N, C-alpha and C positions, 0 to 999 in steps of 0.2 A: 504494500500500500504506500508507494512512494509518491504517487500523483496527488497533490494537495486538493485538486478539484474532484477527485473520485469520491463518490458517495460511500460512506461507511455503512456496512450492513452485514448480515450473516453471509450473504452471497460473496462479498468481497473478502471476508475473512476466510471463507472456504477456499477460494481461488488462491489466496496468498499462501496457504499451507496445504495445497492439494496432495502433496506427496505423503505427508504424515497422516492426513485425513483418509487417504485411500487405504492405508494399512488399518487404521482405526475402524473404518466401515467394513472391511473384510472380516475382521474379528467379531464385530458386532453382529453381522449377518450369520456367522457360524454359531455364535452364542444363542441368537434368536431361534434359529432352526432347531438347535439342540434342546433348548428349553421347551419349545412348542411340542416336540415329540416325546418328551420324557414321561408324561402321564400315560401315553399309549403303551410305551415299553413297560412302565410300571404295572399297568393292568395285565399285560402278558406275563410279567414275572409273577404276579400274584396267582394267576390261573395255573402257571407252571409249577410253582412251589406247592400248591394244593394237591397236585397229583404226583409230587416227587421229582419233577423235572426242573433242574436249576439252570438250564442253558440260558433262558431269557433273563434270569436274574443276573447272571454273570455279564451278559451284554449290557444291561442297565448300569451295573457297577463300573464297567470299563468306560462307558459313555460319560458317566458323571466325572470320572477321573480326568478324561480329556477336556471336558468342559471347564473343570477347575483350573487346569494349566493355562488354557487360552484366556480365561477371564482374568487370571492373575497377571499374565503377560500384558494384557491390554491396559491394565491399570498403570503399570510401569511406563508404558509407551505414552499413554494419554497425558500423564502428569507433565512430561517434557514438551509435548506438542502444544498443549493448551496454555502452558506457562509462557512459552515464547509468544504465542498469539496475544496474550494479555499485555505483554510488554509493548509489542508493536502497535496494538490498538491504542493504548494509553499515550504513546508517543505521538501518533498521528492525530488523536483527538485534541491533545493539548496544543499542537501546532496550529490547529484550525480555530482555536478559541481564544487567541491572544487579545482580541478586542473586547472580550467579556470580563466581568469582575471575577475575582478569585472564587467567590461563592458559586458562580455558575460553572466555572471550570471544574471545581472540586465535585460538584454534583453530577456533572456530565461524565466525568471520569469514572465515577462509581456506577452510573447507569450503563456506560459502555461495557463494563465488565460483565454485566448481566447477559450480553449477547454471547460472550464466550462461555459463561456458566451454562447457558441454555444448550449450546452445542456440545459441551463436555458431559453434562449430566442428564438434562431432561430429554434432549432429542434422542439419544440412544435408548433411554427408557421408553419413550413414546413409540419409537419404531418397533422395539421388542414387543410392546403391548399390542400394537396394531397387527403385527404378524401373528402373535398368539391369538388374537381375536379372530382373525381370518381362519387360522388353522382350527381353532375351537369350533367355529360355526361349521366348517367343512366336515370335521369328524363327527359332530353332533348330527349332521345330515346323514352321515353313513349309518348312524344308529337308528334314527327315525326323523323324517322331515318335520314332524311336529316340534321336536326339540330345537332344530335349526331355525325354524320360523319364529319360535319364542325368542331366541337369542337375537335374531336379525331385527325383529320389531323393537326390541329393547334398545339397540344401537340407534335406530331411527328416532325413537322418542328422546333419547339423550341429546341428539343434535338439535331437535326442535326446541327442547327446553332451553339449551344454551343460546340458541339463536335469538330468543326473545329477550335475553339479558345482555347480549354482546355490547350494545350501545351504552348501556349503563356502566358496564365495566370500563369501557374506554374513557368515558367522561370522568370517572373516579380516578383512574390512573393519571389522566391529564392534570387533574387538580392536585394529586399527591406529588407528582414530579415538579409541578410549578412551585409548590411549597419547598421542596428539597433544594431547588436552585437558589433559594434565598436564606438557607439555614446559616451558612457561615457569616454572611453580612449581618444577620440579626444578632448572632452571638457576639460579633465584634463590637456592637453598640454597647454591650454590657448594661442594657436597660432591662431590669428584671420584669417589669410589666409587659414590655414588648416581647421578651422571650416567652413569657407565659402565654400571651396571646398567640404567638406563633405555634407553640406546641399544642395549644388547644385546637388551633386550626388543623394541625396534622392529625390530632386525635379524632376530630370530627370526620375527616375523610377516611381514616382507618376504620372507624365504626361503620361508616356507610359501606365500605368494601366488605367488611366482615359480615354485616347483616345480609348483603346481597349474596355472598358466597354461601351463607348458612341456608338461605331459602332455596337457591338453585341446587346446591348439592344435596339438600334434604329431599327435594323432589326426585333427583336423579337416583339416589340410593333407594328410595321407595320403589322406583321402577325396577332397579336391578334386583332387589331382594324378592320382589314379586316373581320375576323370571326364574330366579334360583329355586324358590319354593315350588313353583309349578313343575320345573324340570325334575326336581327331586321326587315329587309326588308321581309324575308320569313314569319315571324310570323304575320305581319300586312297585307300581300298581298295574303297569302295562303287561306286555308279553313277558313270559318268564325269561330271565337272563342270568348269566353267571355272575358271581360276586365281582370278578375282575371287570366285566362290562359295566356293571352298576357303578363301580368305583370310577371308571373312566368317564362315564356320563356325568356323574356328580362333579368330578375334578374339572372337566372341560367346561361345565356350566359355571363353576366357581371361577375358573380362569377367565372365562368371558366376562364375568362380573368385575374382576380385578382389572382386566385390560380395558374395559369400557370406561372405567373411571379416568383413564389417561386421556380420553377425548376432551372432556370439559377442561381438564388441567392444561392440555395443549392449546385449546382455543383461548383460554384466558391468558396464557403466557404469550401467545402470538399477538393478542390484543395489546398487552403491555409493551412487548418488544416493538410493535408497530409505532406506538407513541414515542418510545425511546429513540428509535431510529430517526424518526422525523425531527425530534428535538435536537439530537447531537449533530445533525446535518444542517440545522437551521442557522442562517446568518454566519456560515463558516467563513473565517477570515484567516487564511494561511499565514504563518509567521514568515516574515521577510528576513533575509540574511543581513 
């Protein structure tokens, strides 16, 4: 990111570190595929052990061992790749913000790090969750179309619920970030009443955000738990199946519940990152030599 006129975003961060990111994504995809199929292999291992056959159990153990090695290696690799990315982003962001007060520069430097934090932590988790969700629905379909339909409708309802609240989340994040840009300047005044008013304003926006999250996520969890209860009831009262199959159905239904939670979290993060990206690129003034 050497061009001072280039827009700072997740896309430019990825292009700047494409080599390291390629390795990261390769390992993430392997971990995701392994995690997605683990319950299926576990169900096979259960059925095998019940009849005295430990072959499937051994395969499951070996798969877990390989998964552990890859996951550990990725953590070592990611720490170095994303650490370098944070340094470069902070450098470029500060170069662009020389015309702004220190309070604004400080706040935007912290906000910019959230872009890297998203790429390092939440994005891999979200992709893992989305792949697990797709695999879960596909395997539930192999057991019974009713189970897959229940899971699919749940995902659609989650998207609809968040869609109605997206604008509210964006407005609250804008207000919060606006407050953060003035924090240092307020503290520099050393006026206790002004500082109290400032933090009361921050608290007011944080309460709005928390209340909105509580309502939205409450509705989402109600939908998810209803799906889980239905699939559990259907798996145990429908056609006779083996304990391993019932375990797989319940596990994939629960996995679908866990994975579906990643959707509203992703949507909210993207909403916040959209506001941050627009803010850190606003009125950019590159530092002159």
